[in-house]
N, C-alpha and C positions, 0 to 999 in steps of 0.2 A: 501445506495449505491449511488455512483456518476455515472451517465450515460454519462456525458460529459468527456470522457477519452482522454487525450492528449498523443500521442505517440511520440517517437523519433526514427529516422532512425538509423540502426546499424552502418552506415558509417559516422554518424555525429561526429564532434569532441567532446571529453569529455567536453571541455569548454562550448560548446553549451548546453549540458545536464545540466551542473551546472547553467548556466544562466536561462534556462527554469524552472528548479526547483525553483530558486529564484523568478522568475516572478510569478509563480503559487503558491508559498509558500507550496511546497510539498517536501517530502523526498524521492520520488521514481518516476520513469517513466517506463511505459512498452516500450519495444523495438520492433519495427516492425510495425505492423498495426493490425486492428481488425481481419483480417482473417489469420494472420501469426504472432503469438506472439513468438518472438525468445528468450526473456529473460526479465529481469527487471534490471534497473540500479538504485542503491540506493545511498543516501548520504554516507553511510558507504563504498560502493564499491569505490566511488570517493576518500574518505579519505584514505582507506587502500591500494587500488590498484594503486592509482595515486600519491596523495600527500605524503604519507609515504615512497614511493619508489622513490621520486624525479622525477616523470614523468612529461612530458610536456603536459598539458591538451589541448593545441592547436594542438598538433601533434598526440596524441593518439586518437583512435576511440572508440566509445561506445562499439562496439562488442568485444573489447579487455578486457573490464572490467566488463561486465554485469554478472549477476547471472543467471544461468540456471542449470537444467531444472526448469520450472515454475510450481509451485503448484497453482491450480485453484479450484474454486467451481462452481457449476451450478446455473442458475437462480432459479430453483425450490428448491434448498437446503434451509433448515430451518436455522434461525439465529444461533441456537445452533450448528448446523453442521458446519457452516462456522467458528465459534469460535473454535470449536474442531480442525478443520484442521489447523487454524492459531497457536493454542497452541502447537499442536503436531509437527509442523514444525518451531516453533519459528519465526513466521512471524508477521509483523505489517500491511501488506497490502496484498490484495488478489484479483487477477483478477476474474471477473465473466464471465462465458462463456455460450452461448446458446447451443442447441442440436447439431448445426452444428460445434461447436468449435470456433465460433467467439466471440471476446471480446465484451461484451455489457455493462460492468460496472466495477467498482473498489470499493472494500470495505475496510475500515480501522478499526483499533481498536476503534477509536473515533465513527465511524458509529455504530459499534456493541454496544458500551457502551451506546450511546444515545437510541438505539432501546430497549435494555434491561431495561434501566431506565424508559422509557416512557411506556413500556409494562408490567411492573411489579408493581402491587399495593403493594405487600409485600416489595419490595425493597424501594419504595417511602415511605412507612410507617416507615421502619427502619431508613431511612435517616432523616425523620421528627422527629422521637424520639431522634436521636442523636442531631439534631439542638436544640430541646427543652431542652435537658439535658445540652447542652453547654451554652445556654442562661440563664438557671437558676443558673449557677455557678457564 
C-alpha cells in the first residue's frame, strides 16, 4: 500500500488531473481530501468522459467526470479481502481508510501481486519450476 496519497480538488480542471497523473505516473487520483473522499478520477474517465466526447479539458472540472461512489477497504483488512473487493467491483485501485473513514493509503493490483508473490512460498516454487522448465528447453 502507498501511504503518500496525492489528491486532486473536485473543482480542478480536468487538464490539471491529467498533468498530475502524468507527473506521478499513475492511472487514477482520489478526489477531495483524506477526510472527504468524493470520488476517483481515472485515466479511463478522462478518455471516455472527456476526450471521446470532444470535451475541453481546460474548461471541464474533475467533479464532472469522476467515478463515484467510491469502494474502499479498511486498514485492518487482509490482503485477500482487498483483492476480493477489487475483483468483485472490477477495480484496479482501492483507497484504504481508517476507522474514522479518513483515507490513509492507496492499494493497487501491483501492490497486491507483489504481496502475494513475496508471501507465498508455493507461488514462488511454481514460478521457479516454470523458469527451470523454460530454461531446459
